[in-house]
C-alpha positions, 0 to 999 in steps of 0.5 A: 189924489188921496194921500193913501194912494199917493203913498202907494204910488211912491212905494210901488210905482216905477221910478225914473230919475228926472234931475238933481237938486244941485244946492242940497247938502245931501244927494237929492233928486227929482223923480217920476213915479208911475203906478197904474194910470197915475204919475207923480213927481217926487223928491228922492233922497237915497241913503247912500247919498247922505253926507256923514255927520258927526252928530247924526248916525249915518244913513238915518236921515231918510228915515227921519223924513218919514218919521216926521211925516207920520208924526205930523199926520198923527197930529192932524196938522198935514203940512208935511207932504206924503213921504215913504221909505222904500228899500227896493227898485230905486235908481240909487238904492233905499231912501225916502220918497216925498211928493213934490209940491208945486209952488212959487220959489219966492213964496217962502218964510222970508217973503210971507205976509203977516197972515201967512206967518200966523199959519206957521205956529203949528210948524214952529211947535212941530220943530220944537218937539221934533228938535229940528236942527235945520229949519231954513226959510225955504223949507216952509212955503205956500203952494198954488192953492194957499196950503202951507207946507214944511219940508226937509226933516232929515235933521230931526229927533236927536236926543240932545238939544239941536233946535236951529230955526229961522222962525222965532216970530212967536217967542214968548207967546202962549201956544194956542189951546188947540195945538196944546190939545193936539200935543196932549193927545199925541203924548197919550198915543205915544205911550209905551206899547201903543201902536204909534211907538211901534210905528216910529220905532221903525225909523227912530231909536228908543232913546230918540222916541223917549226924548220926543216924549219928554219934549212933548210933555215939556211944551204941554206943561210950559204952554209958551213958545220959548225964546232963542237959547243964549248958550248956543247958535239958534239959527241954521246956516245958510238961512234960506 
């Protein structure tokens, strides 16, 4: 199914609750979305179900999920499933809807083989520029067709340094030239007044977008995956 049509199903379809993900920090539900003759399963994260945090503004996590999807698509990396922010006709009010990806629950970072781990370099770089504060091992997995996906980006884009991830495999290695080229193109597209800035401004503050620009420029110039910081905790908890 075309991703643009998937977005239409998520944005316009009739949504029904199917179940709840019981181990999530915030209210997270499996839903069924039906539009025209198509039915898909999706992950629904209502704003009202977000647990208040001291460092992230309340009711912003669902929007950060959408910003991550749009940024990943702009980079052409395509590992964040189609995600939309929807305001109306949802069981528990406004929130994000993301295409649910069928996969083996045991197919995650901690069980990856060497070939699968090498696929993670774009994900690691994405986490660096988006300042992902919660990259757990279960948030990166391979589907039944062998495609790599990365989910749960609600704790991204903070203007202060927040990176916490279990994936430090490439620390000290050079960032592949193709990924650096993608970052340079993204930086150009993100200049003030360009469409990408306006697209992200729906979901992020001007300060957060400015910090995103700074991080992109930093890693373009650095050209190397960094080492874990020594002055703060670099890993999320729990790790899976």
